[in-house]
C-alpha positions in Angstrom: 146.8 109.7 -4.0 147.2 112.9 -1.9 144.7 115.2 -0.4 144.9 118.7 -1.7 145.9 121.3 0.9 143.4 124.0 1.6 144.2 127.5 2.7 145.1 127.5 6.4 143.7 130.4 8.3 145.7 132.6 10.6 144.7 131.9 14.2 143.3 134.4 16.7 142.3 134.3 20.3 138.7 133.2 21.0 137.3 135.1 23.9 133.6 135.7 24.8 132.5 134.1 21.6 134.6 136.3 19.3 137.9 135.9 17.5 140.3 138.7 18.2 144.0 139.8 18.0 146.1 139.8 21.1 146.1 143.1 23.1 149.8 143.6 22.1 149.2 142.7 18.5 152.1 140.2 18.7 152.0 137.0 16.7 154.1 133.8 16.3 154.3 131.3 13.4 153.3 127.7 13.4 155.0 125.5 10.8 154.4 122.3 8.9 156.7 119.6 10.5 156.9 117.9 7.1 158.4 120.9 5.4 159.3 123.3 8.2 157.5 126.0 6.1 155.2 128.5 7.8 151.5 127.4 8.0 149.9 130.4 9.7 150.4 133.4 12.0 149.0 132.9 15.5 148.0 135.5 18.0 150.4 135.6 20.9 148.4 136.1 24.1 150.1 137.7 27.2 149.2 138.0 30.8 146.7 140.7 30.1 144.8 138.7 27.5 144.8 135.7 29.8 143.4 137.7 32.7 140.7 139.1 30.4 139.7 135.6 29.3 139.5 134.4 32.9 137.4 137.4 33.9 135.0 136.7 31.0 134.8 133.1 32.0 134.1 134.1 35.7 131.4 136.5 34.8 129.8 134.0 32.4 129.8 131.4 35.1 128.3 133.7 37.7 125.6 134.7 35.3 124.2 131.2 35.3 123.6 131.2 31.5 125.5 127.9 31.4 126.1 126.7 34.9 122.4 126.9 35.8 121.1 125.7 32.4 119.3 122.4 32.7 121.6 119.5 32.1 119.5 118.3 29.2 119.9 121.6 27.4 123.6 121.6 27.9 123.7 118.1 26.6 121.9 119.1 23.4 124.4 121.9 22.6 127.4 119.6 23.2 125.8 116.9 21.0 125.3 119.4 18.3 129.0 120.3 18.6 129.8 116.6 18.2 127.7 116.5 15.0 129.5 119.6 13.6 132.9 118.1 14.3 132.0 115.1 12.2 130.5 117.3 9.5 133.9 119.0 9.3 136.0 115.8 9.8 138.0 116.2 6.6 138.8 119.8 7.2 139.8 119.3 10.8 141.9 116.2 10.0 143.7 118.1 7.3 144.5 121.0 9.7 145.6 118.5 12.4 147.9 116.6 10.0 149.5 119.8 8.6 150.1 121.2 12.1 151.2 118.1 13.9 152.9 116.1 11.1 150.9 112.9 11.7 149.5 110.7 9.0 146.2 111.9 7.5 144.7 108.4 7.9 145.2 108.7 11.7 143.8 112.2 11.9 140.7 111.4 9.9 140.3 107.8 10.9 140.8 108.2 14.7 141.7 111.5 16.2 138.8 113.7 14.9 136.1 111.0 15.3 137.3 110.3 18.8 137.0 114.1 19.5 133.4 113.9 18.4 132.8 110.9 20.6 134.3 112.8 23.6 131.7 115.5 23.2 128.8 113.2 22.8 129.8 110.8 25.5 130.2 113.4 28.3 127.1 115.3 27.0 125.0 112.2 27.4 126.6 110.9 30.6 125.9 114.2 32.3 122.2 113.3 32.3 122.9 110.2 34.4 125.2 111.4 37.2 123.3 110.2 40.2 122.8 112.4 43.3 123.0 110.5 46.6 120.1 110.4 49.1 120.1 109.0 52.6 117.5 108.7 55.4 118.7 108.3 59.0 116.3 108.5 61.9 114.8 112.1 61.9 117.2 113.4 59.3 117.5 113.2 55.5 120.7 114.0 53.7 121.3 114.4 50.0 124.2 115.5 47.8 124.5 117.8 44.8 127.3 118.0 42.4 127.6 121.6 41.4 129.9 122.9 38.7 133.3 124.0 40.2 133.7 127.3 38.2 136.3 128.5 35.8 138.4 125.6 34.6 141.9 126.0 33.0 142.8 123.3 30.5 146.4 123.1 29.2 146.7 120.8 26.2 149.8 119.1 24.6 151.0 119.2 21.0 150.8 115.5 20.1 147.0 115.0 19.9 145.7 118.6 20.2 142.1 118.4 19.0 141.3 115.0 20.6 143.0 116.0 23.9 141.2 119.3 24.0 137.8 117.7 23.6 138.7 115.0 26.1 139.1 117.7 28.8 136.6 120.4 27.6 133.7 118.0 27.0 133.6 116.9 30.6 134.2 120.3 32.1 131.5 121.9 29.9 129.0 119.0 30.5 129.4 119.6 34.2 128.4 123.2 33.8 131.8 124.9 34.1 133.2 127.7 32.0 136.5 126.9 30.3 139.8 128.6 29.3 142.0 126.4 27.1 145.6 126.9 26.1 146.7 124.6 23.2 150.4 124.0 22.7 152.2 126.6 20.7 153.5 124.0 18.3 150.0 122.9 17.3 147.3 125.6 17.9 145.4 125.5 14.6 142.8 122.8 15.1 142.1 123.8 18.7 141.1 127.4 17.8 138.6 126.0 15.3 136.5 124.6 18.2 135.4 128.2 18.8 133.7 128.3 15.4 132.0 125.0 16.2 130.9 126.2 19.6 129.3 129.3 18.1 127.5 127.4 15.4 126.1 124.9 18.0 124.8 127.7 20.2 127.2 127.6 23.1 126.7 130.9 25.0 129.6 133.4 24.6 132.2 133.3 27.3 131.6 129.6 28.2 134.6 128.4 26.0 137.7 130.6 25.6 140.8 129.6 23.7 144.2 131.3 24.2 147.3 130.8 22.1 150.6 131.8 23.5 153.6 130.8 25.6 153.3 128.7 28.7 155.6 130.9 30.7 153.0 133.7 30.6 149.6 132.3 29.6 150.0 129.0 31.4 151.4 130.6 34.5 148.4 133.0 34.7 146.0 130.2 34.1 147.4 128.2 37.0 147.6 131.0 39.5 144.6 133.2 39.0 142.3 133.3 42.0 139.1 132.9 39.8 140.3 129.5 38.5 138.8 126.6 40.4 140.1 123.6 38.5 143.2 122.9 36.4 143.7 120.0 34.1 147.1 119.6 32.5 148.5 117.1 30.0 152.2 117.2 29.3 155.7 116.5 30.4 156.3 115.6 34.1 158.7 118.5 35.0 156.1 121.0 33.7 153.4 119.2 35.6 155.4 119.8 38.9 155.4 123.5 38.0 151.7 123.5 37.4 151.1 121.9 40.8 153.3 124.4 42.5 151.5 127.3 40.9 148.1 125.8 41.8 149.1 125.4 45.4 149.3 129.2 45.8 145.5 129.4 45.3 144.7 125.9 46.6 143.3 125.0 43.1 142.6 121.3 42.6 144.7 119.8 39.8 144.5 116.8 37.5 147.8 115.9 35.9 148.3 113.5 33.0 152.1 113.4 32.5 154.8 111.2 30.9 155.3 107.5 30.6 157.9 104.8 29.9 155.5 101.9 29.6 156.5 98.3 29.6 155.2 96.1 26.8 155.8 92.6 28.1 155.8 89.6 25.7 155.8 86.1 27.3 156.9 82.9 25.5 153.4 81.6 25.1 152.1 84.8 23.4 150.7 84.8 19.9 153.9 86.1 18.2 152.2 87.5 15.1 149.6 89.4 17.2 152.2 90.6 19.7 154.5 91.9 16.9 151.7 93.8 15.2 150.4 95.3 18.5 153.9 96.2 19.6 154.6 98.0 16.3 151.5 100.0 16.8 152.3 100.7 20.4 155.7 102.4 19.7 155.4 103.9 16.2 151.9 105.2 16.1 151.9 109.0 15.9 155.7 108.8 15.4 156.0 107.5 19.0 154.8 110.9 20.3 152.2 109.3 22.6 152.5 109.2 26.4 151.0 105.7 26.4 153.6 104.3 24.0 155.0 100.9 24.8 158.5 102.2 24.6 160.1 99.4 26.7 159.6 96.1 25.0 160.3 93.3 27.5 160.7 89.9 25.7 161.2 86.5 27.5 164.6 85.1 26.7 163.3 81.8 25.2 161.7 83.7 22.3 164.0 86.8 22.4 165.9 86.2 19.1 162.8 84.9 17.2 160.6 87.8 18.3 163.3 90.4 17.6 163.8 89.1 14.0 160.0 89.1 13.4 159.7 92.6 14.8 162.5 94.1 12.7 161.1 92.5 9.6 157.8 94.2 10.4 159.5 97.6 11.0 161.0 97.4 7.5 157.4 97.5 6.1 156.6 100.8 7.8 156.1 103.6 5.3 157.5 106.9 6.5 156.8 110.0 4.4 154.4 112.8 3.4 151.7 112.9 6.1 149.1 113.8 3.5 149.8 110.6 1.6 147.0 108.1 2.4 149.6 105.2 2.4 151.9 106.8 5.0 152.2 105.0 8.3 154.5 107.4 10.1 154.9 111.1 9.5 157.2 113.9 10.8 158.2 114.7 14.3 156.7 117.9 15.6 159.7 120.2 15.4 163.4 120.5 14.5 164.4 120.6 18.1 162.4 117.5 19.0 164.0 115.7 16.0 167.4 116.6 17.4 166.5 115.4 20.9 165.4 112.0 19.5 168.5 111.7 17.5 170.7 112.4 20.6 168.9 109.8 22.6 169.8 107.1 20.0 173.4 108.2 20.2 173.2 108.0 24.1 171.8 104.5 23.9 174.6 103.3 21.6 177.2 104.9 23.9 175.6 103.1 26.9 176.0 99.8 25.1 172.7 99.2 23.4 172.8 97.6 20.0 171.0 99.1 16.9 168.7 96.6 15.1 167.3 99.1 12.6 166.8 102.8 12.0 168.6 105.4 14.1 168.9 108.1 11.4 167.0 110.9 9.7 165.2 109.9 6.5 167.3 110.3 3.4 165.5 112.4 0.8 163.2 114.0 3.3 165.7 116.4 4.9 163.4 119.4 4.6 161.1 118.0 7.3 161.5 116.4 10.7 161.5 112.7 9.6 163.3 110.0 11.6 163.5 106.3 10.9 161.6 103.9 13.1 164.3 102.7 15.4 164.9 99.6 17.5 167.7 99.4 20.2 168.1 95.9 21.6 170.1 94.2 24.4 169.2 97.2 26.5 169.7 97.2 30.2 166.8 98.8 32.1 169.2 101.0 34.0 170.2 102.8 30.8 168.9 106.3 30.2 167.1 105.2 27.0 165.1 102.8 29.1 164.4 105.2 32.0 163.8 108.5 30.3 160.9 109.4 28.0 162.1 109.9 24.5 158.7 110.6 23.1 159.7 109.5 19.6 159.9 106.4 17.3 162.6 104.7 19.4 162.0 101.3 21.0 164.2 99.7 23.7 164.2 95.9 23.8 165.0 94.3 27.1 165.3 90.5 27.7 163.8 88.9 30.9 163.8 85.3 32.3 160.8 84.8 34.5 157.5 86.4 35.3 158.9 87.9 38.5 161.8 89.3 36.5 159.4 91.0 34.0 157.4 92.6 36.8 160.5 93.8 38.6 161.8 95.4 35.4 158.4 96.9 34.5 158.2 98.6 37.9 161.8 99.8 37.9 160.8 103.2 36.5 159.8 106.6 37.8 156.7 106.4 35.7 153.5 104.4 36.1 151.2 105.3 33.3 150.5 102.2 31.2 151.6 98.7 30.3 150.8 95.8 28.0 150.9 92.0 28.6 151.0 89.5 25.7 150.3 85.9 26.8 147.7 83.1 26.3 147.9 82.1 30.0 144.8 83.7 31.5 146.0 83.4 35.1 149.4 84.9 34.2 147.7 87.8 32.4 145.7 88.9 35.4 148.6 88.3 37.9 151.0 90.5 35.9 148.4 93.1 35.2 147.7 93.4 38.9 151.3 93.7 39.9 152.6 96.1 37.3 152.4 99.6 38.8 150.5 101.5 36.2 147.2 103.2 35.8 146.3 101.4 32.6 147.1 97.8 31.5 146.2 96.1 28.3 146.2 92.4 27.7 146.8 91.2 24.2 145.9 94.6 22.8 146.9 98.3 23.0 145.2 101.7 23.0 141.6 100.6 23.2 139.6 102.9 25.5 136.2 102.7 27.1 135.4 106.3 28.1 133.6 105.2 31.2 136.8 103.9 32.8 139.3 105.9 34.8 142.3 107.3 32.9 145.6 108.4 34.6 148.9 107.2 36.0 150.9 106.9 39.2 154.3 108.2 40.3 155.8 110.7 37.8 152.9 109.9 35.4 150.5 112.1 37.1 147.9 112.7 39.8 144.1 112.0 39.6 141.9 110.1 37.2 139.5 111.4 34.5 137.0 109.4 32.4 133.4 108.6 33.1 132.2 109.5 36.6 135.8 110.3 37.6 135.8 113.3 35.3 132.5 114.6 36.8 133.9 114.1 40.3 136.9 116.3 39.4 135.0 119.0 37.6 132.3 119.5 40.2 132.0 120.4 43.9 130.2 117.9 46.0 127.7 119.5 48.4 125.8 117.7 51.2 122.5 119.1 52.4 120.9 117.7 55.5 117.4 118.5 56.7 115.6 117.7 59.9 112.3 115.8 59.2 
């Protein structure tokens, strides 16, 4: 059973509460990765459009219509936006699936509901951010956490609506005005948040959404003197450019970048549970997730058994039409990305890795960007396929002997985003989790998130943490006021 496609709207810029064409009138196309057919025309913002949006955000911030609105009132509006997202969950999920290529059951079952949760969580938490107060002798000091100002948010293409709300919800709840640039590959769901904001009563100019190339829009968003915070999610090399741009204006940055996470399976693990979790960790969203457990480290004593069980499970993955309710894995986001993934498999084989399953485009689905779930085994951690982020459905399987061996391999990476440990030994679980150099570790599970906890990575995986109070610390300016008694 398939969901019927609805008419997809052309996308315009959302500035000062209104949808408008770009100043130049230029547009670009977004395509359906499952067919490579055009979905919609999208307004192509340039430097002038971007400056206009930032100026609007600055004037709105200075007006106090949002930044000085009582927190409880801001919270009500953001909670209303959360409700509206869920009222439109089917529509938003459909647009997300058509634009990204991901299975509809993921869009509707997780991505859009999580976006609604983002809005409600930060809206409600804003009411409980504690101000500090200290008495000392004849003086009393207290702190205030004031909104920072205009915030630039640059969002990736793999989870566009969810990632957009993850950033915007906290920034808005803190009282900032926001300018967002969704990825050019996947702009359609992001621009729809403007409609939701208007219906919920968000004042014009508080949220602005720009579609266009990173080289112009993104550069202006990360160098403009009115911008006081930048949060970027994307590839590590681009993250370095964002940081360099921000340095010109001393703008604080939060960077969520790439990953090559180690998924470690010890001999005492529950094999069935570890196989199921490891399948999810690499093939969910076609492997286009920075948190993917793309390096599977398996203890030698169970290596052959685990690999056999894993390959048998991979054979059951249904790849196909993202709108089919039974599809487990959809299409990669673009032709160029499909070619990149394909090249990495070839590189791995040339390096000496062995192919257990997959490695090719899907026969019969050549019109789209479909690639088989792929397992490369007997991989050496020094190989490029074990060191470089492929960002696709390609797993590298690496054997290890001892606990110390596993930790060494896991940490032998430029990245430090996430990791997974599968074991029934409680002491070992906590030892390994403590020693693996990553910002997030899961034990006997993957991808579960409590929004109160810090999210982020180390090394080439990023700078800073967001989530819970950490988001509010980033999107605000702390001010200490001391009074003589």
